ROSE-4610 file (N, C-alpha, C; in Angstrom, 1 decimal, always signed):
// ROSE-4610
residu = [M/M/M/I/I/I/S/S/S/I/I/I/H/H/H/E/E/E/T/T/T/S/S/S/T/T/T/G/G/G/V/V/V/V/V/V/F/F/F/R/R/R/I/I/I/R/R/R/V/V/V/V/V/V/P/P/P/R/R/R/A/A/A/S/S/S/R/R/R/N/N/N/E/E/E/A/A/A/V/V/V/G/G/G/I/I/I/R/R/R/D/D/D/D/D/D/A/A/A/L/L/L/K/K/K/L/L/L/R/R/R/I/I/I/T/T/T/A/A/A/P/P/P/P/P/P/V/V/V/A/A/A/G/G/G/K/K/K/A/A/A/N/N/N/E/E/E/A/A/A/C/C/C/I/I/I/E/E/E/L/L/L/L/L/L/A/A/A/E/E/E/L/L/L/L/L/L/G/G/G/V/V/V/K/K/K/R/R/R/A/A/A/R/R/R/V/V/V/T/T/T/I/I/I/V/V/V/A/A/A/G/G/G/H/H/H/A/A/A/S/S/S/R/R/R/A/A/A/K/K/K/T/T/T/V/V/V/E/E/E/V/V/V/K/K/K/G/G/G/A/A/A/R/R/R/A/A/A/A/A/A/E/E/E/I/I/I/V/V/V/S/S/S/R/R/R/F/F/F/A/A/A/A/A/A/F/F/F/Q/Q/Q/D/D/D]
num = [1/1/1/2/2/2/3/3/3/4/4/4/5/5/5/6/6/6/7/7/7/8/8/8/9/9/9/10/10/10/11/11/11/12/12/12/13/13/13/14/14/14/15/15/15/16/16/16/17/17/17/18/18/18/19/19/19/20/20/20/21/21/21/22/22/22/23/23/23/24/24/24/25/25/25/26/26/26/27/27/27/28/28/28/29/29/29/30/30/30/31/31/31/32/32/32/33/33/33/34/34/34/35/35/35/36/36/36/37/37/37/38/38/38/39/39/39/40/40/40/41/41/41/42/42/42/43/43/43/44/44/44/45/45/45/46/46/46/47/47/47/48/48/48/49/49/49/50/50/50/51/51/51/52/52/52/53/53/53/54/54/54/55/55/55/56/56/56/57/57/57/58/58/58/59/59/59/60/60/60/61/61/61/62/62/62/63/63/63/64/64/64/65/65/65/66/66/66/67/67/67/68/68/68/69/69/69/70/70/70/71/71/71/72/72/72/73/73/73/74/74/74/75/75/75/76/76/76/77/77/77/78/78/78/79/79/79/80/80/80/81/81/81/82/82/82/83/83/83/84/84/84/85/85/85/86/86/86/87/87/87/88/88/88/89/89/89/90/90/90/91/91/91/92/92/92/93/93/93/94/94/94/95/95/95/96/96/96/97/97/97/98/98/98]
x = [+1.4/+0.6/+1.5/+0.9/+1.9/+2.1/+3.0/+3.5/+2.9/+1.7/+1.5/+1.9/+2.3/+2.9/+1.7/+1.5/+0.5/+1.0/+1.1/+1.8/+0.9/+1.3/+0.3/-0.7/-0.1/-0.8/-1.5/-1.3/-2.1/-1.6/-1.3/-0.8/+0.7/+1.6/+2.8/+2.5/+3.0/+3.3/+3.7/+4.1/+5.2/+3.9/+4.5/+3.9/+5.4/+4.8/+5.9/+5.1/+5.8/+5.2/+5.5/+4.7/+4.9/+4.5/+5.3/+4.9/+4.4/+3.9/+3.7/+2.3/+2.1/+1.1/-0.1/-0.7/-1.6/-3.2/-3.0/-4.3/-3.9/-4.7/-4.1/-4.9/-4.0/-4.7/-3.7/-4.4/-4.1/-3.5/-2.2/-2.5/-1.9/-1.9/-1.7/-0.4/+0.0/+1.2/+1.9/+3.1/+5.1/+5.9/+6.9/+7.3/+6.9/+6.2/+5.5/+5.2/+4.8/+3.9/+3.3/+2.3/+1.1/+2.0/+1.1/+2.0/+1.2/+1.5/+0.3/+0.9/+0.0/+0.8/+0.0/+0.6/+0.2/+0.6/-0.5/-0.2/+0.4/+1.4/+1.7/+3.5/+4.2/+5.5/+6.1/+7.3/+8.1/+8.8/+8.1/+8.9/+8.1/+9.0/+8.3/+7.1/+7.6/+5.9/+5.2/+4.8/+3.6/+3.4/+4.1/+3.5/+3.4/+4.2/+3.8/+2.7/+2.2/+0.4/-0.2/+0.1/-0.9/-0.9/-0.2/-0.5/-0.8/-0.4/-1.6/-3.3/-3.5/-4.9/-5.5/-4.7/-5.4/-5.3/-4.1/-4.4/-5.2/-6.1/-6.8/-8.5/-8.1/-9.4/-9.8/-8.7/-8.7/-8.7/-8.7/-8.8/-10.3/-10.3/-11.8/-11.6/-10.5/-10.4/-9.8/-9.8/-9.5/-8.5/-7.6/-6.3/-5.7/-5.5/-4.9/-4.4/-5.0/-4.7/-3.4/-3.3/-2.0/-0.8/+0.3/+1.3/+2.5/+3.2/+4.6/+5.7/+5.7/+7.0/+8.4/+8.7/+10.2/+10.1/+11.0/+11.4/+10.5/+10.4/+10.1/+10.4/+11.9/+12.6/+12.9/+12.2/+12.2/+10.5/+10.9/+9.4/+9.2/+10.4/+9.5/+9.5/+8.4/+8.2/+7.2/+7.4/+6.7/+5.6/+4.4/+3.3/+2.5/+2.4/+1.2/+0.2/-1.1/-2.7/-2.4/-3.1/-3.3/-5.1/-4.8/-6.1/-6.3/-5.8/-6.2/-6.0/-6.5/-5.8/-5.2/-4.8/-3.6/-4.8/-6.6/-7.2/-8.1/-8.6/-9.4/-8.3/-6.9/-6.2/-5.8/-6.2/-5.8/-7.2/-8.5/-9.9/-9.9/-9.1/-9.3/-8.3/-7.0/-6.0/-6.0/-7.4/-7.5/-8.0/-8.7/-9.0/-8.0/-6.7/-5.9/-4.9/-4.9/-4.3/-4.3/-2.7/-2.5/-3.4]
y = [+8.4/+8.3/+8.6/+7.9/+7.7/+8.9/+9.3/+10.4/+10.2/+10.8/+10.9/+12.2/+12.6/+13.4/+13.4/+14.6/+15.1/+15.2/+14.6/+14.9/+15.8/+15.9/+16.7/+15.4/+14.0/+13.4/+12.3/+12.7/+11.8/+12.1/+10.6/+10.9/+9.8/+9.9/+9.1/+8.0/+7.3/+6.6/+5.7/+5.3/+3.5/+2.7/+1.3/+0.5/-0.2/-1.9/-2.3/-3.6/-4.5/-6.3/-7.0/-8.1/-9.1/-10.0/-11.0/-11.8/-13.6/-14.0/-15.1/-15.6/-15.2/-14.5/-15.7/-15.6/-16.5/-15.6/-14.6/-14.1/-12.8/-12.1/-10.5/-10.2/-8.8/-7.6/-6.5/-5.5/-4.2/-4.4/-4.8/-4.9/-4.0/-2.5/-1.4/-0.2/+0.6/+1.2/+1.5/+0.9/+0.8/+1.7/+2.5/+3.1/+4.2/+5.2/+6.1/+4.9/+3.7/+2.8/+2.2/+1.8/+1.1/-0.6/-1.0/-2.6/-3.8/-4.2/-5.3/-6.6/-8.0/-9.1/-9.4/-10.1/-10.8/-12.2/-13.1/-14.5/-14.8/-14.0/-14.3/-14.7/-15.5/-15.5/-14.0/-13.9/-12.8/-13.0/-13.4/-14.5/-13.4/-13.5/-13.1/-12.7/-11.3/-9.8/-10.7/-11.7/-12.5/-11.1/-10.9/-10.3/-8.6/-8.1/-6.8/-6.8/-7.8/-8.0/-8.1/-8.3/-9.1/-7.9/-6.9/-5.4/-4.7/-4.5/-4.0/-3.9/-5.4/-5.7/-5.1/-5.4/-5.4/-3.7/-2.8/-1.2/-1.7/-1.2/-1.1/-1.2/-2.1/-2.9/-2.2/-1.9/-1.0/+0.3/+1.1/+2.4/+2.7/+1.7/+2.1/+2.1/+1.8/+2.5/+1.5/+1.6/+0.6/+0.5/-0.7/-1.8/-0.2/-0.2/+0.5/+2.0/+2.1/+3.4/+3.9/+2.5/+1.6/+1.4/+1.8/+1.7/+1.7/+0.8/+0.2/+1.1/+2.3/+3.2/+3.2/+2.4/+2.1/+1.3/+0.1/-1.1/-2.0/-2.3/-3.5/-4.7/-5.0/-6.3/-6.1/-5.2/-4.4/-4.8/-5.5/-5.1/-3.7/-2.9/-1.7/-1.1/-0.7/+0.0/+1.0/+2.5/+3.1/+3.6/+3.7/+3.3/+4.9/+5.3/+6.0/+5.6/+6.9/+6.1/+7.6/+6.8/+8.5/+8.7/+10.0/+10.9/+11.1/+10.1/+10.4/+11.7/+12.2/+13.5/+12.9/+13.7/+13.1/+12.9/+13.6/+13.5/+12.2/+12.1/+10.5/+9.3/+9.4/+8.1/+8.5/+9.4/+9.2/+9.0/+9.4/+9.1/+7.3/+6.9/+5.4/+4.4/+4.8/+4.9/+5.0/+5.8/+5.8/+4.5/+4.0/+2.7/+1.4/+1.7/+0.5/+1.7/+2.3/+3.5/+2.0/+2.4/+1.3/+1.8]
z = [+12.6/+11.7/+10.1/+9.1/+7.9/+7.5/+6.4/+5.9/+4.4/+4.1/+2.6/+2.1/+0.4/+0.0/-1.1/-1.4/-2.9/-3.6/-5.1/-6.1/-7.0/-8.4/-9.1/-9.8/-9.6/-9.9/-9.3/-8.1/-6.9/-5.6/-5.4/-3.6/-3.7/-3.0/-2.6/-1.3/-0.8/+0.5/+0.9/+1.9/+2.3/+2.5/+2.1/+2.8/+3.3/+3.9/+4.4/+4.4/+3.7/+3.0/+3.9/+4.3/+5.0/+4.0/+3.6/+2.2/+2.9/+2.0/+2.4/+3.8/+4.0/+5.5/+5.2/+5.9/+6.3/+5.4/+5.7/+4.5/+3.8/+3.2/+2.9/+3.9/+4.1/+5.2/+5.6/+5.6/+6.6/+7.8/+8.5/+10.2/+11.1/+10.4/+11.1/+10.7/+11.4/+10.9/+11.5/+10.7/+11.4/+10.6/+11.4/+11.0/+9.8/+10.0/+9.0/+7.8/+7.8/+6.8/+6.9/+6.3/+5.8/+6.3/+7.2/+7.2/+6.5/+5.3/+5.1/+4.8/+5.2/+5.4/+3.7/+2.9/+1.5/+1.5/+1.0/+1.1/+0.1/-0.8/-2.5/-1.4/-2.3/-2.2/-2.9/-2.2/-3.0/-4.3/-5.0/-6.5/-7.4/-8.9/-10.1/-9.8/-9.2/-8.8/-8.6/-7.5/-7.3/-5.8/-5.4/-4.0/-4.3/-5.1/-5.6/-6.4/-7.0/-7.5/-6.1/-5.7/-4.4/-3.7/-3.3/-3.0/-3.6/-4.6/-5.4/-5.5/-5.5/-5.7/-4.3/-3.0/-1.9/-1.5/-1.7/-1.7/-2.5/-3.9/-4.2/-3.6/-3.0/-2.6/-1.7/-0.5/+0.5/+0.7/-0.3/-0.9/-1.7/-2.3/-3.4/-4.3/-5.1/-6.0/-6.9/-8.4/-9.5/-9.1/-10.1/-9.7/-10.6/-11.8/-12.4/-11.7/-11.0/-10.0/-9.2/-8.4/-7.4/-8.4/-8.3/-8.7/-7.7/-7.8/-6.7/-7.6/-7.0/-8.0/-7.3/-5.9/-5.6/-4.9/-4.9/-3.7/-4.1/-5.8/-6.3/-5.3/-4.9/-4.5/-3.2/-2.1/-1.5/-0.5/+0.7/+1.7/+1.9/+1.8/+1.9/+0.6/+0.3/-0.9/-0.9/-1.7/-2.4/-2.8/-2.7/-3.9/-4.3/-5.3/-5.7/-5.9/-5.7/-5.8/-7.3/-8.0/-9.0/-9.0/-9.0/-8.4/-7.2/-6.4/-5.0/-4.1/-3.3/-2.7/-0.7/-0.4/+0.8/+1.6/+2.2/+3.0/+2.8/+1.9/+1.1/+2.0/+1.7/+2.1/+3.8/+4.2/+5.9/+6.3/+5.7/+6.1/+6.1/+5.1/+5.3/+5.5/+6.0/+6.7/+8.6/+8.7/+10.0/+10.8/+10.0/+10.6/+11.0/+10.4/+10.9/+12.0/+12.4/+13.7/+14.8/+15.2/+16.7/+17.7]
């Protein structure tokens, strides 16, 4: 299962991004991170924006609550979701377990 840490403002967890995929989707949990496939290329922040949009949709939160806090230029990223609790995120990610 993915490691989700609660902070004073929300939760933090890791994602692994595969850019230039055929569609935007969450494909499972790999190496303690949620694996996302994104259609956008890793150029000028387009893949990061696509990650934020997809995560907001998957978690049922507003886009403004999702922030990439580390790994902006990497496939491995750390994400914060403001106002969320670990239990909520765990229940949403349960569908992506292998």
